[in-house]
C-alpha positions in Angstrom: 127.4 118.9 161.3 125.1 119.8 158.5 124.4 123.4 157.6 120.8 124.3 158.5 118.8 126.1 155.7 115.4 127.7 155.9 113.7 128.0 152.5 111.1 130.6 151.8 107.7 129.3 150.6 108.3 130.8 147.2 111.4 128.8 146.7 109.6 125.6 147.4 106.7 126.6 145.1 109.4 127.2 142.4 110.7 123.7 143.1 107.3 122.2 142.6 106.8 124.1 139.3 110.4 123.2 138.4 110.9 125.5 135.5 113.6 128.0 136.5 117.0 128.5 137.9 115.7 129.0 141.4 114.2 125.5 141.3 117.4 123.9 140.0 119.5 125.6 142.6 117.1 124.7 145.4 117.1 121.0 144.3 121.0 121.2 144.4 120.8 122.5 148.0 118.2 120.0 149.1 120.2 117.1 147.7 123.4 118.2 149.3 124.4 115.9 152.2 125.9 118.8 154.1 122.6 120.7 154.2 119.7 120.1 156.6 116.4 121.8 155.5 114.4 123.3 158.4 110.7 123.8 158.2 108.0 125.2 160.6 104.3 125.6 161.0 104.5 129.0 159.3 105.9 127.4 156.1 103.3 124.7 156.3 100.6 127.3 156.5 102.1 129.2 153.5 102.2 126.1 151.3 99.6 123.5 152.2 96.1 125.2 152.4 95.8 126.2 148.8 97.0 122.9 147.4 94.7 121.0 149.8 91.7 123.3 149.0 92.4 122.8 145.2 92.8 119.0 145.8 96.1 119.1 144.0 97.4 115.7 145.4 100.7 115.9 143.5 101.5 119.3 145.0 100.4 118.2 148.5 102.7 115.1 148.2 105.6 117.1 147.0 105.4 119.6 149.9 104.8 116.7 152.4 107.9 115.0 151.1 110.0 118.1 151.8 108.4 118.4 155.3 109.1 114.7 156.0 112.7 115.1 155.1 113.2 118.3 157.1 114.1 119.2 160.6 111.1 120.7 162.3 111.5 124.0 164.1 108.7 124.4 166.7 107.4 127.9 167.3 107.4 129.5 170.7 104.1 131.4 170.9 105.6 133.9 173.3 108.4 134.8 170.9 105.9 135.0 168.0 103.7 137.3 170.0 106.6 139.5 170.9 107.6 139.7 167.2 104.1 140.8 166.2 104.2 143.5 168.9 107.6 144.7 167.7 106.4 144.8 164.1 103.4 146.8 165.0 105.5 149.3 166.9 108.0 149.5 164.1 105.2 150.0 161.5 103.7 152.8 163.6 107.2 154.4 164.0 107.9 154.2 160.3 104.4 155.4 159.4 104.9 158.3 161.8 108.2 159.2 160.1 106.6 159.1 156.7 103.6 161.0 157.7 105.8 163.7 159.2 107.8 163.9 156.0 104.8 164.0 153.7 102.6 166.2 155.9 99.9 163.6 156.5 98.8 162.4 160.0 98.4 158.9 161.4 94.9 158.1 162.4 95.3 154.4 163.5 
């Protein structure tokens, strides 16, 4: 069974630009037969809009090739909404701690 790997958008952008160690290492990983790259709608939304808007066909095709060769992880909207609520609570909690420590107050 292949190991599933989720790449950050910045890693894939580095692969497209192809000029650093991150890109070389990412290409090694993506070409490893023991690795299965996993993508999602979130990754697509991070990568594709700018290259589509700028009509950079080479970049669009590069990203699409990666998506086409990847396992696709569908998002469960209920889980996504729960994560957003959790992050908001966590942010308010952290902001409250910081405002307590620095003497400011939260007004949001």
